[in-house]
C-alpha positions as a Markdown table, in Angstrom:
| # | Residue | x | y | z |
|---|---|---|---|---|
| 1 | Unk | 92.2 | 109.2 | 86.6 |
| 2 | Unk | 93.6 | 110.8 | 89.8 |
| 3 | Unk | 97.1 | 111.9 | 89.7 |
| 4 | Unk | 98.7 | 110.5 | 92.9 |
| 5 | Unk | 102.2 | 111.1 | 94.0 |
| 6 | Unk | 104.0 | 109.4 | 96.9 |
| 7 | Unk | 106.6 | 111.2 | 99.0 |
| 8 | Unk | 109.1 | 109.0 | 100.9 |
| 9 | Unk | 111.5 | 110.8 | 103.3 |
| 10 | Unk | 114.6 | 108.6 | 103.6 |
| 11 | Unk | 117.8 | 108.6 | 105.6 |
| 12 | Unk | 120.2 | 105.7 | 105.2 |
| 13 | Unk | 117.6 | 103.3 | 103.8 |
| 14 | Unk | 119.6 | 101.6 | 101.1 |
| 15 | Unk | 118.6 | 98.1 | 102.4 |
| 16 | Unk | 114.9 | 98.8 | 102.4 |
| 17 | Unk | 114.1 | 101.6 | 99.9 |
| 18 | Unk | 113.9 | 99.3 | 96.8 |
| 19 | Unk | 111.5 | 97.0 | 98.6 |
| 20 | Unk | 109.3 | 100.0 | 99.5 |
| 21 | Unk | 109.3 | 101.3 | 95.9 |
| 22 | Unk | 108.7 | 97.8 | 94.5 |
| 23 | Unk | 105.6 | 97.2 | 96.5 |
| 24 | Unk | 103.9 | 100.5 | 95.6 |
| 25 | Unk | 101.0 | 99.9 | 93.1 |
| 26 | Unk | 101.9 | 100.6 | 89.5 |
| 27 | Unk | 99.0 | 103.0 | 89.0 |
| 28 | Unk | 100.7 | 105.6 | 91.2 |
| 29 | Unk | 101.7 | 108.6 | 89.1 |
| 30 | Unk | 105.1 | 109.2 | 90.6 |
| 31 | Unk | 107.2 | 108.0 | 93.5 |
| 32 | Unk | 109.4 | 110.7 | 95.1 |
| 33 | Unk | 112.2 | 109.7 | 97.5 |
| 34 | Unk | 113.7 | 112.6 | 99.4 |
| 35 | Unk | 117.3 | 111.6 | 100.5 |
| 36 | Unk | 117.8 | 113.4 | 103.8 |
| 37 | Unk | 121.6 | 113.6 | 104.0 |
| 38 | Unk | 122.1 | 109.8 | 103.8 |
| 39 | Unk | 125.7 | 108.5 | 104.1 |
| 40 | Unk | 124.9 | 105.3 | 102.2 |
| 41 | Unk | 123.6 | 104.6 | 98.7 |
| 42 | Unk | 120.0 | 105.4 | 99.4 |
| 43 | Unk | 119.8 | 107.8 | 96.5 |
| 44 | Unk | 121.3 | 105.4 | 93.9 |
| 45 | Unk | 119.2 | 102.5 | 95.0 |
| 46 | Unk | 116.0 | 104.6 | 94.9 |
| 47 | Unk | 116.8 | 106.0 | 91.4 |
| 48 | Unk | 117.6 | 102.5 | 90.1 |
| 49 | Unk | 114.2 | 101.3 | 91.5 |
| 50 | Unk | 112.5 | 104.0 | 89.4 |
| 51 | Unk | 111.9 | 106.8 | 91.9 |
| 52 | Unk | 112.4 | 110.5 | 91.4 |
| 53 | Unk | 115.2 | 111.3 | 93.9 |
| 54 | Unk | 115.5 | 114.7 | 95.6 |
| 55 | Unk | 118.2 | 115.7 | 98.0 |
| 56 | Unk | 117.6 | 117.6 | 101.2 |
| 57 | Unk | 120.8 | 118.4 | 103.2 |
| 58 | Unk | 119.0 | 119.9 | 106.2 |
| 59 | Unk | 118.3 | 117.0 | 108.5 |
| 60 | Unk | 114.8 | 116.3 | 109.8 |
| 61 | Unk | 111.7 | 114.4 | 108.8 |
| 62 | Unk | 109.8 | 117.6 | 108.3 |
| 63 | Unk | 112.5 | 119.1 | 106.1 |
| 64 | Unk | 112.4 | 116.1 | 103.9 |
| 65 | Unk | 108.6 | 116.2 | 103.6 |
| 66 | Unk | 108.7 | 119.9 | 102.8 |
| 67 | Unk | 111.3 | 119.3 | 100.1 |
| 68 | Unk | 108.9 | 116.9 | 98.5 |
| 69 | Unk | 106.0 | 119.3 | 98.7 |
| 70 | Unk | 108.1 | 122.1 | 97.2 |
| 71 | Unk | 108.9 | 119.8 | 94.3 |
| 72 | Unk | 105.3 | 119.2 | 93.6 |
| 73 | Unk | 104.7 | 122.9 | 93.3 |
| 74 | Unk | 107.2 | 123.0 | 90.4 |
| 75 | Unk | 105.4 | 120.4 | 88.3 |
| 76 | Unk | 103.4 | 121.4 | 85.2 |
| 77 | Unk | 101.3 | 118.2 | 85.6 |
| 78 | Unk | 98.6 | 118.4 | 88.3 |
| 79 | Unk | 98.7 | 116.4 | 91.6 |
| 80 | Unk | 95.4 | 115.4 | 93.1 |
| 81 | Unk | 96.5 | 113.3 | 96.1 |
| 82 | Unk | 99.7 | 113.1 | 98.1 |
| 83 | Unk | 100.7 | 110.0 | 100.0 |
| 84 | Unk | 103.4 | 110.0 | 102.7 |
| 85 | Unk | 105.1 | 106.7 | 103.4 |
| 86 | Unk | 108.2 | 105.8 | 105.4 |
| 87 | Unk | 111.3 | 104.3 | 103.6 |
| 88 | Unk | 112.2 | 101.7 | 106.2 |
| 89 | Unk | 109.7 | 99.0 | 105.0 |
| 90 | Unk | 107.7 | 99.1 | 108.3 |
| 91 | Unk | 104.6 | 100.1 | 106.4 |
| 92 | Unk | 103.0 | 97.9 | 103.7 |
| 93 | Unk | 103.1 | 100.0 | 100.5 |
| 94 | Unk | 100.7 | 97.6 | 98.8 |
| 95 | Unk | 98.0 | 98.9 | 101.1 |
| 96 | Unk | 98.1 | 102.4 | 99.5 |
| 97 | Unk | 94.8 | 101.7 | 97.8 |
| 98 | Unk | 93.2 | 101.2 | 101.3 |
| 99 | Unk | 94.5 | 104.6 | 102.3 |
| 100 | Unk | 93.3 | 106.2 | 99.1 |
| 101 | Unk | 89.8 | 104.7 | 99.0 |
| 102 | Unk | 88.1 | 107.1 | 101.4 |
| 103 | Unk | 89.4 | 110.1 | 99.4 |
| 104 | Unk | 88.6 | 108.7 | 95.9 |
| 105 | Unk | 85.3 | 107.0 | 96.8 |
| 106 | Unk | 83.9 | 109.1 | 99.6 |
| 107 | Unk | 85.5 | 112.5 | 99.0 |
| 108 | Unk | 87.3 | 112.5 | 102.4 |
| 109 | Unk | 90.1 | 115.1 | 102.6 |
| 110 | Unk | 92.6 | 113.3 | 104.8 |
| 111 | Unk | 93.3 | 109.7 | 105.7 |
| 112 | Unk | 95.6 | 108.2 | 108.4 |
| 113 | Unk | 96.8 | 104.6 | 108.3 |
| 114 | Unk | 96.2 | 103.5 | 111.9 |
| 115 | Unk | 98.7 | 101.0 | 113.2 |
| 116 | Unk | 96.2 | 99.0 | 115.4 |
| 117 | Unk | 97.6 | 96.5 | 117.8 |
| 118 | Unk | 96.0 | 93.5 | 116.2 |
| 119 | Unk | 97.8 | 94.3 | 112.9 |
| 120 | Unk | 101.2 | 95.2 | 114.3 |
| 121 | Unk | 104.1 | 92.7 | 114.2 |
| 122 | Unk | 105.4 | 92.1 | 117.8 |
| 123 | Unk | 108.2 | 94.6 | 118.6 |
| 124 | Unk | 107.4 | 96.9 | 115.6 |
| 125 | Unk | 106.4 | 99.8 | 117.9 |
| 126 | Unk | 108.4 | 100.6 | 121.0 |
| 127 | Unk | 106.8 | 101.6 | 124.3 |
| 128 | Unk | 107.7 | 105.3 | 123.8 |
| 129 | Unk | 105.9 | 105.2 | 120.4 |
| 130 | Unk | 102.8 | 103.5 | 121.8 |
| 131 | Unk | 102.6 | 105.7 | 124.8 |
| 132 | Unk | 103.3 | 108.9 | 122.8 |
| 133 | Unk | 100.6 | 108.0 | 120.3 |
| 134 | Unk | 98.1 | 107.3 | 123.2 |
| 135 | Unk | 99.0 | 110.6 | 125.0 |
| 136 | Unk | 98.9 | 112.8 | 121.8 |
| 137 | Unk | 95.7 | 111.4 | 120.5 |
| 138 | Unk | 94.1 | 111.5 | 124.0 |
| 139 | Unk | 95.0 | 115.2 | 124.3 |
| 140 | Unk | 93.6 | 115.9 | 120.8 |
| 141 | Unk | 90.4 | 114.1 | 121.8 |
| 142 | Unk | 90.1 | 116.2 | 124.9 |
| 143 | Unk | 91.0 | 119.6 | 123.4 |
| 144 | Unk | 89.7 | 119.2 | 119.8 |
| 145 | Unk | 87.1 | 116.4 | 120.0 |
| 146 | Unk | 89.3 | 114.5 | 117.6 |
| 147 | Unk | 88.8 | 110.9 | 116.6 |
| 148 | Unk | 92.4 | 110.2 | 115.8 |
| 149 | Unk | 93.9 | 107.1 | 117.4 |
| 150 | Unk | 97.4 | 107.2 | 115.8 |
| 151 | Unk | 100.0 | 109.6 | 114.4 |
| 152 | Unk | 100.9 | 107.1 | 111.8 |
| 153 | Unk | 103.3 | 108.3 | 109.0 |
| 154 | Unk | 101.4 | 106.3 | 106.3 |
| 155 | Unk | 98.8 | 108.9 | 105.2 |
| 156 | Unk | 97.1 | 110.5 | 102.2 |
| 157 | Unk | 95.7 | 114.0 | 101.7 |
| 158 | Unk | 94.2 | 115.9 | 98.8 |
| 159 | Unk | 97.0 | 118.1 | 97.4 |
| 160 | Unk | 95.1 | 121.4 | 97.6 |
| 161 | Unk | 94.2 | 120.7 | 101.2 |
| 162 | Unk | 97.8 | 120.0 | 102.0 |
| 163 | Unk | 98.9 | 123.3 | 100.5 |
| 164 | Unk | 96.3 | 125.1 | 102.6 |
| 165 | Unk | 97.7 | 123.6 | 105.8 |
| 166 | Unk | 100.9 | 125.6 | 105.2 |
| 167 | Unk | 103.0 | 123.0 | 106.9 |
| 168 | Unk | 106.2 | 124.2 | 108.6 |
| 169 | Unk | 107.6 | 121.7 | 111.1 |
| 170 | Unk | 111.0 | 120.7 | 110.1 |
| 171 | Unk | 111.6 | 117.7 | 112.4 |
| 172 | Unk | 109.6 | 115.3 | 114.6 |
| 173 | Unk | 106.4 | 117.3 | 114.8 |
| 174 | Unk | 105.4 | 117.0 | 111.1 |
| 175 | Unk | 102.7 | 114.3 | 111.6 |
| 176 | Unk | 101.0 | 115.9 | 114.5 |
| 177 | Unk | 101.1 | 119.3 | 113.0 |
| 178 | Unk | 99.3 | 118.0 | 109.9 |
| 179 | Unk | 96.6 | 116.4 | 112.1 |
| 180 | Unk | 96.1 | 119.5 | 114.3 |
| 181 | Unk | 95.9 | 121.8 | 111.3 |
| 182 | Unk | 93.4 | 119.5 | 109.6 |
| 183 | Unk | 91.3 | 119.7 | 112.8 |
| 184 | Unk | 91.6 | 123.5 | 112.9 |
| 185 | Unk | 90.6 | 123.8 | 109.3 |
| 186 | Unk | 87.7 | 121.3 | 109.7 |
| 187 | Unk | 88.9 | 118.9 | 107.0 |
| 188 | Unk | 87.0 | 115.7 | 106.7 |
| 189 | Unk | 89.2 | 112.8 | 107.9 |
| 190 | Unk | 89.1 | 109.2 | 108.7 |
| 191 | Unk | 91.5 | 106.3 | 109.7 |
| 192 | Unk | 91.9 | 102.9 | 108.1 |
| 193 | Unk | 93.6 | 100.0 | 109.8 |
| 194 | Unk | 96.9 | 99.1 | 108.3 |
| 195 | Unk | 99.5 | 96.4 | 109.1 |
| 196 | Unk | 102.9 | 97.4 | 110.5 |
| 197 | Unk | 106.1 | 95.4 | 110.8 |
| 198 | Unk | 109.6 | 95.6 | 112.2 |
| 199 | Unk | 111.5 | 98.1 | 110.2 |
| 200 | Unk | 114.7 | 97.3 | 108.3 |
| 201 | Unk | 117.5 | 99.1 | 110.3 |
| 202 | Unk | 117.2 | 101.3 | 113.4 |
| 203 | Unk | 114.5 | 103.9 | 113.9 |
| 204 | Unk | 115.8 | 107.4 | 113.7 |
| 205 | Unk | 113.3 | 108.6 | 116.3 |
| 206 | Unk | 112.3 | 105.8 | 118.7 |
| 207 | Unk | 115.6 | 103.9 | 118.3 |
| 208 | Unk | 117.4 | 106.5 | 120.4 |
| 209 | Unk | 116.7 | 108.1 | 123.7 |
| 210 | Unk | 117.4 | 111.6 | 122.3 |
| 211 | Unk | 115.0 | 110.9 | 119.3 |
| 212 | Unk | 112.2 | 109.6 | 121.6 |
| 213 | Unk | 112.5 | 112.6 | 123.9 |
| 214 | Unk | 112.7 | 115.2 | 121.1 |
| 215 | Unk | 109.8 | 113.7 | 119.3 |
| 216 | Unk | 107.7 | 113.8 | 122.5 |
| 217 | Unk | 108.6 | 117.4 | 123.1 |
| 218 | Unk | 107.7 | 118.4 | 119.6 |
| 219 | Unk | 104.4 | 116.6 | 119.6 |
| 220 | Unk | 103.3 | 118.0 | 122.9 |
| 221 | Unk | 104.5 | 121.5 | 121.9 |
| 222 | Unk | 102.3 | 121.5 | 118.8 |
| 223 | Unk | 99.3 | 120.3 | 120.8 |
| 224 | Unk | 99.6 | 122.9 | 123.4 |
| 225 | Unk | 100.4 | 125.6 | 120.9 |
| 226 | Unk | 97.1 | 124.9 | 119.1 |
| 227 | Unk | 95.1 | 124.4 | 122.3 |
| 228 | Unk | 95.8 | 128.0 | 123.4 |
| 229 | Unk | 96.0 | 129.6 | 120.0 |
């Protein structure tokens, strides 16, 4: 039996987090919600829904993910696979087994849930998100011969491989950093098509001009850093 833990970064997700937790398959070993400085009751709702709740006062998606990974390092019980999932209910948590299948059945190291157009709810991805994904994955294809088509946050990776990546981005560049380092370290990877719906609440990245611009700068910065490294 694989020990599988889910890390969910969350900021002001009290209206959605219990739905996310409730839809995660029951065979998952542990659900970890990292409350990233929320001003609502995200932490209480998540705890009542059965999750392990951590607090990270330093704002940033990457900071929240790093907090979750640091927690895993403290556990006596092993972790085999780590799943990352958003807390706004835009992903379909019940599709976790689709994300896990290539790792468990085919010994793949790293799996991305690709938010393909045919499975996306209208309006669930903004133009900056769609364009940013296309640009980033196109550049990775040119510079690294990558086959990635998305920077989707719904993803799974073998725990030991994750530790070897030595992740460091604290904000918007977490997803692309993981993919670039996976390419650099020649991890085996694949994508599986997943559904995607309109989130509950406003996006913290694409929902604001500042967020969209900063995310774009971070993503391109990581790509060019690794291109010339």
